[in-house]
C-alpha positions in Angstrom: -2.9 -92.0 -0.1 -1.8 -90.1 2.8 1.8 -90.6 0.9 0.7 -88.9 -1.9 -1.2 -85.8 -0.3 2.3 -85.6 1.6 4.2 -85.4 -1.6 1.7 -82.8 -2.6 2.1 -80.8 -0.2 5.8 -80.6 -0.2 5.8 -80.1 -4.2 3.4 -77.0 -3.8 5.4 -75.6 -0.8 8.9 -75.6 -2.9 7.0 -74.2 -6.5 5.6 -71.8 -3.9 8.6 -69.9 -1.5 8.0 -65.9 -2.5 4.6 -66.9 -0.8 6.1 -67.2 2.9 6.6 -64.1 5.0 3.6 -62.2 2.7 1.9 -59.4 4.9 -0.7 -58.0 2.8 -1.1 -55.0 5.1 2.1 -54.1 3.8 1.2 -53.5 0.3 1.0 -51.2 -2.0 -2.8 -50.1 -3.2 -2.9 -48.4 -6.5 -3.1 -44.8 -6.1 -1.3 -45.0 -3.0 2.2 -42.5 -3.1 5.6 -43.2 -1.2 6.2 -42.3 2.0 9.1 -39.8 2.2 11.6 -40.9 3.6 14.8 -38.9 3.8 17.6 -39.9 1.5 20.7 -40.6 2.9 24.4 -40.2 2.0 25.7 -42.1 -0.3 27.4 -45.2 0.8 31.1 -46.8 0.1 29.9 -49.9 -0.7 29.1 -50.9 -4.2 25.0 -51.3 -4.3 23.4 -49.9 -6.8 20.3 -47.4 -6.3 17.2 -49.0 -7.2 15.3 -45.1 -7.9 11.5 -45.1 -8.7 11.4 -41.9 -8.7 14.6 -39.0 -9.6 14.2 -37.6 -6.0 16.4 -40.3 -4.8 18.7 -39.5 -7.4 19.0 -36.5 -5.1 21.5 -37.7 -2.2 22.8 -36.0 0.0 26.5 -34.5 -1.9 30.4 -33.6 -0.1 29.6 -30.3 -1.1 27.1 -28.0 -3.1 28.2 -25.4 -5.7 25.5 -22.5 -6.7 26.9 -20.4 -9.8 25.2 -17.6 -10.5 27.0 -16.1 -13.6 30.2 -17.8 -13.6 30.7 -16.8 -9.4 30.4 -19.4 -6.8 28.6 -20.1 -3.7 30.2 -23.3 -2.1 27.5 -25.2 1.1 28.9 -27.6 2.5 27.5 -30.3 5.7 26.6 -28.7 8.5 25.5 -25.2 7.5 22.5 -24.2 8.0 21.4 -23.4 3.8 22.6 -27.3 3.6 19.4 -30.0 4.5 16.5 -26.9 3.2 18.8 -27.4 -0.3 19.2 -30.6 -0.9 15.2 -30.6 0.2 14.3 -28.5 -2.3 16.5 -30.5 -4.9 14.9 -33.2 -4.1 11.1 -31.1 -4.6 12.8 -30.2 -8.0 13.3 -33.5 -9.1 10.6 -35.4 -8.8 8.9 -34.3 -11.2 11.0 -36.0 -13.1 9.7 -39.2 -15.9 12.0 -39.1 -18.4 15.5 -39.8 -19.2 16.1 -37.7 -22.7 18.1 -39.7 -25.9 20.1 -35.9 -26.4 23.5 -35.9 -24.3 25.1 -32.9 -22.7 28.6 -32.0 -24.0 31.2 -30.6 -21.3 31.2 -27.0 -23.1 27.5 -27.3 -22.3 28.3 -27.7 -18.5 31.0 -24.7 -18.4 28.5 -22.2 -20.2 25.9 -23.1 -17.5 28.8 -22.5 -14.3 30.2 -19.2 -16.2 26.8 -17.7 -17.3 23.9 -19.1 -16.0 21.9 -20.0 -12.7 23.3 -23.2 -11.6 22.8 -25.4 -8.9 25.7 -28.7 -8.5 25.7 -31.4 -6.6 29.3 -33.3 -5.8 29.6 -36.0 -3.9 32.9 -38.4 -3.0 32.5 -41.2 -4.5 30.3 -42.6 -7.9 27.0 -43.3 -7.2 25.5 -46.3 -9.8 21.6 -46.3 -9.8 18.9 -47.2 -12.1 16.0 -45.7 -13.0 14.0 -46.6 -15.9 15.7 -49.4 -16.8 18.9 -47.5 -17.6 22.1 -48.3 -15.7 23.9 -45.3 -14.5 26.8 -43.7 -12.3 27.2 -40.4 -11.4 29.4 -37.7 -9.0 28.2 -34.7 -9.9 24.1 -33.7 -10.6 23.4 -29.8 -12.1 20.4 -28.2 -12.0 19.8 -25.3 -14.0 17.5 -22.7 -13.0 17.3 -20.5 -16.2 18.7 -20.9 -19.5 18.7 -23.3 -22.4 18.3 -26.1 -20.0 16.3 -25.2 -17.2 13.4 -27.6 -18.3 16.5 -30.2 -17.1 18.4 -31.6 -14.9 22.2 -33.3 -15.3 23.3 -36.2 -14.5 27.0 -36.9 -14.8 29.9 -38.4 -14.8 32.9 -36.5 -14.2 35.7 -39.1 -15.9 33.6 -38.9 -19.2 30.2 -40.2 -18.9 27.7 -38.0 -19.7 24.2 -39.0 -19.5 20.7 -37.4 -21.1 19.4 -34.9 -19.5 16.1 -36.2 -17.4 12.6 -34.1 -16.9 11.0 -31.7 -16.6 11.9 -30.5 -12.9 9.2 -30.0 -10.7 8.1 -25.8 -11.1 10.0 -25.1 -7.4 10.1 -21.3 -7.7 11.2 -21.2 -4.3 14.7 -22.3 -4.9 15.9 -19.7 -6.8 15.0 -17.2 -4.3 16.8 -18.9 -1.8 19.7 -19.3 -4.1 20.3 -15.8 -4.2 19.5 -14.9 -0.4 22.6 -17.1 0.2 25.2 -14.7 -0.5 24.4 -11.7 1.9 24.2 -15.1 4.4 27.6 -16.2 6.2 26.2 -19.4 7.2 26.7 -21.3 3.7 30.5 -21.5 3.9 
């Protein structure tokens, strides 16, 4: 009898190894909001970002470019405005719920840069991500602020792969006025 009980305990232990270290206090309950965390800069490793919210795809870029009618305003890390722009962009991305099936072409991106107001994040390395069961790599992230693509954000891999736009963005009315105010400041370059 003791032998059978011991064998059953061993079998049960082997069948349920994932229950070890379970902390019921650490579980997320329905309706709980995820904790707000600072999103780090991309690492040189090859790990995939498993994003639950599109804001987790907006990492700290190597540089930020605000395009306004063909003119560039460049913001680099260390500038006073850098962290504020990253935070506002993450907030804008938090509204996105889906990646659309339509594709954005290079000509669309050039048109945005030359004739619209758009915020561009450029990354030094490709970022590998997974969001809504879609795997993709990117090294640029666009936030159109007016024009045809205003209701989307664009994920681009400069080696030629373009992915469907994501959206809709959170309506962040303070982002565009803040970017327009950079022209009169000297901390952005």
